[in-house]
C-alpha positions as CSV (number, residue, x, y, z in Angstrom):
1,V,50.0,-23.1,5.7
2,I,53.0,-23.4,3.7
3,T,53.6,-22.5,-0.1
4,L,55.6,-24.9,-2.2
5,T,57.0,-23.8,-5.5
6,Q,58.2,-25.7,-8.6
7,G,58.6,-24.3,-12.2
8,N,55.5,-22.4,-13.1
9,F,53.4,-23.9,-10.3
10,A,52.8,-22.9,-6.5
11,F,50.9,-25.1,-4.0
12,N,49.4,-23.8,-0.8
13,A,48.9,-26.6,1.9
14,V,49.1,-27.2,5.6
15,K,52.2,-28.9,6.7
16,R,50.4,-32.3,7.2
17,Y,49.7,-32.6,3.4
18,E,53.2,-31.3,2.2
19,G,53.9,-34.6,0.7
20,Y,50.8,-34.9,-1.4
21,A,51.3,-31.2,-2.6
22,S,54.9,-31.9,-3.6
23,D,53.8,-35.0,-5.5
24,I,51.2,-32.9,-7.3
25,L,53.8,-30.2,-8.2
26,D,56.1,-32.9,-9.4
27,L,53.3,-34.4,-11.6
28,F,52.5,-30.9,-13.2
29,N,56.3,-30.5,-14.0
30,R,56.7,-33.9,-15.3
31,V,53.8,-33.6,-17.9
32,Y,54.0,-29.8,-18.6
33,D,56.4,-30.1,-21.6
34,N,54.0,-32.8,-23.1
35,L,51.1,-30.5,-22.5
36,V,52.7,-27.4,-23.9
37,N,53.4,-29.4,-27.2
38,L,49.8,-30.7,-27.3
39,F,48.0,-27.4,-26.6
40,N,50.6,-25.2,-28.3
41,V,50.5,-22.7,-25.4
42,T,52.4,-22.1,-22.2
43,L,51.3,-21.3,-18.6
44,E,52.5,-18.9,-15.9
45,N,52.1,-18.7,-12.3
46,V,49.5,-21.3,-11.7
47,N,48.4,-21.8,-8.0
48,A,46.7,-24.9,-6.5
49,Q,45.4,-25.8,-3.0
50,F,43.4,-28.5,-1.4
51,Y,39.8,-27.9,-0.1
52,I,37.0,-29.8,1.7
53,P,33.9,-30.0,-0.6
54,D,30.2,-29.9,0.4
55,F,29.2,-33.3,2.0
56,N,27.0,-34.1,-1.0
57,Y,30.0,-34.1,-3.3
58,F,32.6,-35.3,-0.8
59,L,33.4,-38.4,-2.8
60,S,32.4,-37.5,-6.4
61,E,33.9,-34.1,-6.9
62,G,37.7,-34.2,-7.7
63,G,38.3,-30.5,-7.9
64,Y,37.3,-27.2,-9.5
65,V,38.6,-24.0,-11.1
66,L,36.6,-20.7,-11.0
67,F,36.2,-18.8,-14.4
68,T,35.3,-15.3,-15.0
69,P,35.3,-13.7,-18.5
70,E,38.7,-12.1,-17.8
71,E,40.6,-14.8,-15.9
72,I,40.8,-18.3,-14.6
73,G,41.3,-19.0,-10.9
74,A,43.5,-21.3,-8.9
75,I,43.2,-25.1,-9.0
76,H,41.3,-26.6,-6.1
77,I,41.7,-30.3,-5.4
78,N,39.5,-32.3,-3.1
79,V,41.6,-33.4,-0.1
80,A,39.5,-36.5,0.4
81,F,41.1,-37.9,-2.8
82,T,44.5,-38.3,-1.1
83,R,42.8,-41.4,0.3
84,Y,42.1,-43.0,-3.0
85,I,44.2,-45.6,-4.8
86,K,47.2,-44.1,-6.7
87,G,46.3,-42.3,-9.8
88,V,42.8,-40.9,-8.9
89,L,44.2,-37.8,-7.1
90,E,46.6,-37.4,-10.0
91,V,43.9,-37.5,-12.6
92,S,41.8,-35.0,-10.6
93,A,44.7,-32.6,-10.4
94,L,45.6,-32.9,-14.1
95,H,41.9,-32.4,-15.0
96,E,42.0,-28.9,-13.4
97,L,45.3,-28.2,-15.0
98,V,44.0,-29.1,-18.5
99,H,41.2,-26.4,-18.0
100,H,44.0,-23.8,-17.7
101,F,45.6,-25.0,-20.8
102,L,42.2,-24.9,-22.6
103,W,41.4,-21.4,-21.3
104,K,44.8,-20.3,-22.6
105,T,44.3,-21.8,-26.2
106,G,41.2,-19.4,-26.4
107,I,38.3,-22.1,-25.9
108,S,35.4,-20.6,-23.9
109,P,34.3,-22.7,-21.0
110,Y,31.0,-20.7,-21.0
111,D,29.9,-21.7,-24.6
112,L,31.8,-24.9,-25.0
113,L,31.6,-26.5,-21.5
114,W,31.0,-30.0,-23.0
115,F,34.4,-29.8,-24.8
116,H,36.2,-28.3,-21.9
117,E,35.1,-31.0,-19.5
118,G,35.3,-33.9,-22.0
119,M,38.9,-32.9,-22.9
120,A,39.8,-32.3,-19.4
121,D,38.9,-36.0,-18.3
122,Y,40.3,-37.4,-21.7
123,I,43.7,-35.6,-21.5
124,S,44.2,-36.0,-17.8
125,I,43.7,-39.9,-18.0
126,E,45.9,-40.2,-21.1
127,S,48.7,-38.1,-19.5
128,I,48.9,-40.5,-16.5
129,M,48.6,-43.6,-18.7
130,Q,51.2,-42.5,-21.3
131,W,53.5,-40.0,-19.7
132,Y,53.7,-41.1,-16.1
133,P,55.4,-44.1,-14.4
134,P,53.4,-47.3,-14.2
135,G,51.6,-48.2,-11.0
136,Y,49.0,-45.6,-11.0
137,K,46.0,-47.9,-11.3
138,G,43.6,-45.0,-10.4
139,A,43.9,-43.6,-13.8
140,S,42.7,-46.8,-15.5
141,Y,40.1,-47.2,-12.8
142,E,38.7,-43.5,-13.6
143,K,38.8,-44.4,-17.3
144,D,36.7,-47.7,-16.6
145,V,34.2,-45.8,-14.5
146,L,33.7,-43.1,-17.2
147,E,33.3,-45.6,-20.1
148,E,30.9,-47.7,-18.0
149,N,28.7,-44.7,-17.2
150,A,29.0,-43.4,-20.8
151,A,27.8,-46.8,-22.0
152,Q,24.7,-46.6,-19.8
153,I,23.9,-43.1,-21.0
154,N,24.4,-44.1,-24.6
155,K,21.9,-47.0,-24.0
156,S,19.2,-44.9,-22.1
157,T,19.3,-42.0,-24.8
158,G,19.4,-44.1,-27.7
159,G,22.8,-42.6,-28.7
160,N,21.6,-39.0,-28.3
161,F,24.2,-36.8,-26.8
162,N,22.8,-33.6,-28.0
163,F,22.0,-32.5,-24.4
164,L,25.7,-31.6,-24.0
165,L,25.3,-28.6,-26.1
166,Q,23.1,-27.1,-23.5
167,W,25.5,-27.6,-20.6
168,K,26.4,-24.5,-18.9
169,T,28.8,-23.6,-15.9
170,G,27.1,-24.0,-12.5
171,N,25.2,-27.1,-13.7
172,P,26.2,-29.9,-11.4
173,E,24.7,-32.7,-13.5
174,Y,27.5,-35.3,-13.0
175,Y,26.2,-37.7,-15.8
176,Y,27.4,-34.9,-18.3
177,Y,30.9,-35.7,-17.5
178,P,31.0,-39.4,-18.8
179,A,28.9,-38.2,-21.9
180,A,31.4,-35.4,-22.6
181,Y,34.3,-37.9,-22.2
182,Y,32.5,-40.3,-24.5
183,V,32.5,-37.8,-27.3
184,T,36.0,-36.3,-27.1
185,S,37.6,-39.8,-26.6
186,G,35.4,-41.1,-29.5
187,L,36.8,-38.4,-31.7
188,A,40.4,-39.1,-30.6
189,E,39.9,-42.8,-31.3
190,K,38.5,-42.2,-34.7
191,Y,41.0,-39.4,-35.9
192,G,44.2,-40.2,-34.3
193,G,44.4,-39.9,-30.5
194,L,46.5,-37.1,-29.0
195,E,48.2,-36.3,-32.3
196,Y,44.8,-35.4,-33.6
197,Y,44.2,-32.9,-30.8
198,T,47.8,-31.6,-31.3
199,R,46.8,-30.7,-35.0
200,F,43.6,-29.1,-33.8
201,F,45.4,-26.9,-31.3
202,E,47.8,-25.8,-33.9
203,L,45.1,-24.6,-36.2
204,I,43.3,-22.5,-33.5
205,K,46.5,-20.9,-32.2
206,G,45.8,-17.2,-31.5
207,K,42.0,-17.5,-32.2
208,K,39.0,-17.4,-29.8
209,V,36.7,-20.3,-30.2
210,R,33.2,-19.5,-28.6
211,D,30.9,-21.3,-31.0
212,N,30.1,-25.0,-31.7
213,A,30.1,-24.6,-35.4
214,I,33.6,-23.0,-35.5
215,L,34.9,-25.5,-32.9
216,V,33.7,-28.4,-35.1
217,Y,35.0,-26.8,-38.3
218,H,38.6,-26.7,-36.9
219,L,38.1,-30.2,-35.5
220,S,37.2,-31.2,-39.0
221,L,40.3,-29.4,-40.5
222,A,42.5,-31.4,-38.1
223,A,40.7,-34.6,-39.1
224,N,40.7,-33.9,-42.9
225,A,37.1,-35.1,-42.7
226,S,33.6,-33.8,-41.5
227,V,33.7,-34.2,-37.8
228,A,30.2,-32.6,-37.9
229,Q,28.9,-35.8,-39.6
230,T,30.3,-37.9,-36.8
231,L,28.8,-35.6,-34.1
232,Q,25.5,-35.7,-36.0
233,G,25.6,-39.5,-35.5
234,W,25.5,-38.8,-31.8
235,R,22.5,-36.4,-32.6
236,F,24.5,-33.3,-32.1
237,N,22.7,-30.3,-33.7
238,V,25.8,-28.7,-35.4
239,A,26.3,-27.1,-38.7
240,D,28.8,-28.6,-41.1
241,L,30.8,-25.8,-42.3
242,Y,33.6,-28.0,-43.4
């Protein structure tokens, strides 16, 4: 096992996967300043490593980060994703990095997991598509898969996404992920894309956000409109404090 370091990031990997580890560190550092500007926070000493998942999740689980109430753990990336088309591994790695940023902003993954996961998917895909060299087709592939699955969920539930509010850590229901992406990307599309979320993270600077009503209130401030009404259109049972 070797340890590679670059900027605020370190990657533990066996020698055989040194090239992949180095590429991921390069990716993290390429998009880091853009993510700092987006989330309005900085990171320190983030560790990453590859892992082999349980057989049932071998081709579906891109990675994970363990949380406790006090700290966030290392980034774990499914080593099987090194065999996917360019962009899939990168989106998976950035997905877990976004969790670190969201944690630092004060948004609780325990109470607002739907927002954590939806944002991790949305920001990771947008980061590759907007801030990384072309040719990483896996990012658009991941986006297409999420949108296709979300469309099926939208049809089967009659547009009711309220089940996301009951999503808790440890629940491996993978249809929750495209549903969460549908909502967070839908808000971005309506209110201004990445710039909209930049305004939102400026507003919550230094705050702890652990409640859906408070989250939606600040999302509304950033939109200069009632986001609660938009979410209620997706059957979210949330208060409109705005």
